N, C-alpha and C positions, 0 to 999 in steps of 0.2 A: 251521583256521578264521582264523588270523591275529589272535586274540585269547585271552583268557581269559575275557573278560565274555559271559556268556549270559542272556539274559531269554526266559522262556517263559510266554506267556499260555495260560490256560484248564489250568493245569498239575493242577487237581482232575478234568479230564475223562478220557475214553477215551484220546484220541490225546495229549495233553499228558502225561499220567501216565508213557505208554509212552516218550515222547521223552527226559522227565526221567532216567529209568531208563538208557535209552541214552547220554545226555551223561555223566552221572556214571561210566559204565562204561569211557567213553574212556581209553587210556593218559593223555594229556594232562590236568592236573589243572585244572578250570575252576570258574569263581565263578557258579553257577548261581541266578539269583534267579527264584524260580516265584511267579505272581500266583494266587491261590485266591480263588474267590467266597465261601467260609465257611470258619469256623474247624474244622470237622469234617473237613475234608480235609486238613488241616496233618499230621495223625500218620500219614498215609499216605505221605508222601513220603521219600524217603532222608534220613538225618541230615545229610549234607553240603551239603544244598541250603538257601539262604535264602528261607524261606516269607514272602509278602507278601499280606495280605487287601486286596481291591480290587475293581472293577467296573470294566469299561471304557467302560461308559455315563457314568462320572462323570471328567470330564476330570482333575480334582485327584488322583484315584486313579491314574491314567495316569501324571501328570509324578512322583508318587512312586515309581511302579515304575520308571522309566526314569532317574531321577537316579544322577548318578555312573557311568553306564555309558557313558561317550563311547568310540567306537571300537568298541563292542561289536556283537553279533548277537542281533536280536530274532526269536525264532519265535513266530508269532502263530497260535496254534490255536484260541483261543476263538471261541465262535460258538454260534448256536442253529438247531436243525433242526427240533424238534418242539415248537414254543410252545403256550400257550393261544389266543393273538392275534395276528393278522396283524403288526400294527404292530411286534410284538417283532423281527420278522426285520430290519426297517429300522433300529430302534432299535440292536441289538445288531450285525448283521452290517455294516451300512453306518455308522452313526454311531459307534458303537463303535471301529469299526476307524480312523476318522479322528481320533478321540480319541487312540487309541494312537499311530498314526504322527506327529501333530503333536508329542505328548509326546518321542517318540523322536527326531523332527527336532531338537527344542528342547536335548535332552540331548546331541545329537551321535553317537548310534548310527550304526553305519557301513552296516548292513545289515538289512533285514526279509525275512524268509521267511514268506509269507502263504499259509496253507492256504484254497484254495477248493474248489470242488465240481464233480463232473460233471453237476450240474443246470444250470450256466450255459449248456450246450449242449443241454440237454434228451434226446431220445430219437433213436436213430439212424433215419436215413429209411429204411432197409430192412436187412434181417437180417444181412446180410455186409458192412456197413459198420463202419468203426472211425472213431472220432474221432481227431484230431491237433490239434497246436498252431495249425494254420491254419484248422480248423473254425470257423463265425461263430457269434456268441452267438445262442442259441434257448432262452431259459432256460424251465424247467419250473415254471410257477407261481410263486406269491410267494417261494419259498424261492430258486429258481433266479434269479428278477430281484432279489433282495436281494444275492447273491453275484456276480451280473454287475457291480450298481452298485459294489459292494466293489472287485471287480476294476478297474473303471474309474477309482476313486478313487486306488486304489494306483498305477496308471500314471500320473497327474497328479502324485503326489509323485516318481515317478521323472524323468518329463519336464521337471519343472521342477528337477532336479538335487538336491533336498533330502535325498535317501536312496537308496541302491542296494537296489532290491527284486527279490525272485523270488517268483512265483506258481504255487504247487503245486496242481494239479488232483486232487483224491482221488476215487475211487469208494466204493462200498459197501466199509468195511474191518470187521476182526474180528480178536480175539485176547483176550488177559486184560485184566481190568479192563471188560469190555463192561458195557453198562448194561441193565437188566431186560427192554427190547424184544428184545434179541438172545437172551438166555436163553429167553425165551418161544418165540420161535423154533425153538430147540431141543426145547423141550418140547411143542410141537405136532407136531414130527416123530416123536418118540418115541411120542406118543398116536394117531398117525394123522390129525391136525388140518391137517397142513401144505398151505396153497392151491397148487395149480398150477393156472394160469389159462391156458387155450388147451392147447397140446400140451406145454409146458413145454420147449421146445426153444430159446426165446429166451436170448440171451446177456446174461450180466452180468460186467462187470469188477469185480473185488474186488482189495483190498490187504491182505495179512497186516500186522499193525502193525509187525513188524520190518522188513518191505521198505519200509513207508511212511516210518518214522523214517529208514531208509538214506537214502532219496531227499531227505528234508529236510536232513540233515546234509551230504550231497554237494552241495545247493544252496547252502548257507551258505559253503562252503569253495571253491568253484569261481569263479574269476574269469570265465569264459564265462557263467555263469548270470546275471550281473547285467543286469537288464532282461527277462529271459526268463520265459516261462512253461512248464511241463513237467506233463505227465501222469504220475503215479506209480501203478502196479498191481502185481498179479502179472503173471506173463511172459505169461499168455494168460487170455482170458475164458472162463466157464463156462456151461453152460446150467443154468436151473433145476432140471431134472431131475437132473443131475451133482451140484449143491449139496446138494439135498435127500437123494440117495441116498448120498452121501458120510458126510454126518452120520449117518444112519440104521444105516449099514454100522459106523461107528466105536462109535455108541453100544452097538450090539450085540455085536459081537466083541471091542472092546478095555475097554469100561467094564460090561460085564455087566449091560445093560439089555434088558428085554424090550418090543420095539417092535411096534406094531401093524400094520406093514406095509400102511398104508392112505395115501391122498392125498384130500385134499379138492379134488376134482376140478371147476372152474368153466368154463364156456365163455368165451371171449376177451372177450366183450361184457359179461362182469362188470366188467372193468378199465375198459371205456369208460363203462359207466353210473357207476362211482365217480367217473370223471374228470369228468364234469358235476357230480355230487353235490359233489365235491371244489371244482370252481369256485365254486359257488352258497355253500357253506358260507364258503370264504375271501373271496368277494364281500361277505358280511355282516360280515367282519371277524374271523371265527372260524376255528379250525382243529381238525381231527379226525386225529389219527394214522394210526388203522387204515383209514380211508377212503382217506386220502393214499396210505398204502404199498399198498393193493389197487389203487389207480388205476395203480401202476407194473408190477403182477406180471405182465403179458403184454408189457412192452415190451424192446426189446434196447438195452442201455445199456453200450457198450462202446467201448474205446480202445486206441490203440497207445502203446507205451512206447519207441519206436523212437529219438526226440530225445533223451529223458532217458539211454538207454542210449549214445548216440553221444556226447553232451555231458559227461554226468556221469561216465561209467562206472557207471551204475547196474545192477546185477545183483540182480534178486529171487531170493532163495535158497530162499524157503520156497513152496510150492505149497498147493492145496485141502486136500488129505489131511493133510499133517502140521501145516498151521496149524489146521485143524479140531479136530485131535486135541490140540494145546496148547491150545485155546479150550476144550474139553470138560475137559480135565483142571483147568484153573483152576477152571471151575464146579464140579467135583465136590470139590476140594480146599478151596474157601472155602464151600462148603455152598448155593451159589446154586441148585445143581441136585441137588435130593433125589432 
């Protein structure tokens, strides 16, 4: 990466924690400073990492976090996906990112690798379509809009020559350190309550955490990546049927779980109705996670990784079955999935 100084925001989160582990495991010894939102996350970090408490919504915390890291690399993984209020999308994903980049520029940080989302492009216009880096912004509700505004702000920093930037668009990711909502998904599959909306053949790109962290590190190291946007995901998208069937098979055959072998089958219009309700709820300034997730369940949200493969040498090594196997093993070993 051309430096031994690395900053990771959102280090207490799902992706940030996995990235910190990968950085510490690299052959070159790095000085990794990790931004944590609360003290309880500190004990989860590797011993070699420098922890720092702070909130990207506080400009002074961002200044402290970036201080003395001139010439370093910033990985910005912090963000909010499922808040209680719509305003939090903009306070954290947009203004928080601006605070952090302002502080990074002032400290002389060389490059920022910023995690965005598939939601900036919304849903694919037809089932066999794949998003690429030329796909226009068409944000999916307020989360997508906040990430779009974040991307536009990042590009302004780049355009003005203040800092090198790379934007990484990540789809639905999975792997160890997963939050409760992903563990609930596994439980629903086991208990026969996993929702399949429509025929279940709609495609979803996913990114196993090791694949995603590989892409982030390559983006930090590549001179070609400066100023670019990349989709980072598993090699191919998967249908919702394949995702649910794979988890069910692993639960039963490799983890000794008795599965109900049922699906909660809903008509496609269930997601359409949820989308209308989601709009009304968010229009009132609130956010309901389960309604939002249901609104996406019949949609195709899939991307191409061709540009990352060509420019960065990105090669996702872990596919759905092995990735879900590792995810489930972590859940059982930690007791999150009884």
